[in-house]
N, C-alpha and C positions, 0 to 999 in steps of 0.2 A: 603402127607399132610405136611403143614407147619404150625407151630405155631409162631406167633408173640407176645412176651411179651413186653409190652411197657408202657410208661407214657401216659398221656393225649394227648400229641402232636405228637405221633409217625408216625401217617398218615397226619398230617397237622402241620408241625413244626413252622409255623408262627403265628398261633392263635388258637382260640377254634373252629373257622370255619371248618366243616367237609370237607374232601376231595371231590373233583368232582368224581362223580361216573363213568365219562368216563375214569378215569384211570384204572378201573378195567373191561373195556370192554373185553369180552371173545375172546380168539384166537380160530381159527379154526372153527368159526361158533358155538361154543358151547353156550348153555344157561347160563346165570349167575344168580344164585339165591343169593341174598344178604339177608341173614336171620338176621343180627345182627342189624337191625334198631329198636331194642327194646327200644332204647332211643329217637327215632324220630328224628335223626340228619340229615338223608340225604334228605334234602328238595329239593335238585337241581335235582332230577329225573324227566326228561321231559316225560309226559305221552303219548307223541306221539312215544316215544321208549321204555318206561318201562310199564310193567303191575304192577300196585302198588295194592298189595294184603293186605286186612285188615282182611278177614275172611278166614281160611284155605280152606274151599271147594271151594273158588273162583279160586284156583289154577287150578282146572280143565277146566277153561275158560280163562285162561291167554292168551292174544292175541299176546304178543311180546316175543322174545326170552330172553328179560332181564326182570327179574322178581325180584321186590323189596317187601319183606314180611315185614308188620308192625303189629306185634303183641306185646304185652306188655311183660316186663320184668317179668319172672317167670311164664309166661303162658305155662306152660311145654307141655300140650297136643296140643296146637296150633303149638308150635315150632315142636313137634314130628310128627305130621300130614305133616308138610312142609318138615321136613327131609326124611320122607317116601317117599313123592312125588318126591323129587329130585332123590332119589336112584332108583325109579322106571323108571323115565325119561332116566337115564343114559346120558353118555357125557355131564356132568354138571360141572360147577365150582362153589362151594359153598363158599361163603365168610361170616364168622361169626364174626362181631364186638362185643367184650365183650361176649365171649362164656358162661361166668359164668352167664349172664342173660337169656340164652336160655336153660339151662339144670340143673337138679338138682345137687348139689356140690358133692355128693358121688358116684352117678351112672347114667349115661346118659341113657334116655329112647331108646327103640328100634330104632327108626329113626336115631338118631346121631350115636349110636352104629352100626348100618348097614352101614352107610356113612364111617365111619372111619375104620372098620375093613374088609368090602368087597366090598366097593366102587370103588377101583382101577380096579377090573375085569370088572366093568361096565362103565368105562372111567370117574369115578366122581374124582375131585380133590378138596381138601379143603384148606382154608386158614383161619386159627382161630386166633382171637386176643384177648389179655386179658391184664389188667393192674394188675392183681393179680394172677399170675401163682400158688400160693400156693392152691387155691381154686378150681383148675381145676380137675377134676377126672383122676384118673391114667390111666385108659384105653385111655383116650384122648391124653395125652401127650407121653404115650408109642407107639403110632402109628405115631408120627410125625417123618418125615425124615430131616425136615430142621427147623433150629431156627434162627430167627432174633430177637435179644434181645436188646431193646432200654434201656433207662435210667429207672431203677426199683428204686422206691422211698424208699422201706423199705429193711432193712437187711434180714429179713426172706424171701423175695421174692428173693433177690440176691443169698443167701445161697441155696434155693431150686433149682433155675434154675443152680447154680454151681454144685450141686451134679448130675444133669441130664446130663449136657454135660461135666462133669468130668474135669472141669478146674477152678482152683482157681482164675484166673486172672478176672474171671467174678464178684468177690467179689467188685472190684473196678467199678466206673461208667466210662463208655466211655466219651470221650470229647462231648462236645455239638455238635449235629447234626451228631454224629456217632453212630455206634451200632455193637454189636458182631453178628458174623454169624456161624452158623455150618451147614455143609450138610451131615449128616449121617455118615456112616462108611467111605465113600469115602474120607472125610475130618475131619479126627477126632479132629482136633484142632480148636479152636475158631480163627476166623480171625476178626480183628477190621476193620470196613468199614467206610470210610468217614472221616478219619483223616485229620486234617486241616494242 
């Protein structure tokens, strides 16, 4: 699992416009479940290729291998249903933009907990994004193998992520269009990517 801690512009550095969903096209024929559209920002999903899901039970009849869930922020049970569905499917890539919008702050529900703790054995990979890593449940961040940390605006978020990756250099902001990267125990130090 990978956790992206980022500012608003982490996936779209030039404007507030969300990134093209095509950049998340799954590899090896996996189904892609984009759960993080709680903010309704992925307007460029072509319905000829994407199943756009607005009610959880509609996942059962998704026609495409690319699935975009559009439930509201804080609709925990809807998101839990989607995460359980993804876990049951196996061989899924789950992308969650603003993970704090799709799970309670202290303890994730069963669906997300299953994805992050037992999903690997079912071929599930997760990419989780947040602008405020301080509010992410401990179990979510503890299962992350990779961290891409963009410009965090508040010192409490920088201190929090610095303690997680065990590197005080994270307390400083990376240069514009750069980010810090750590890949589990194989790469114990942070690496700055994209320096001008």
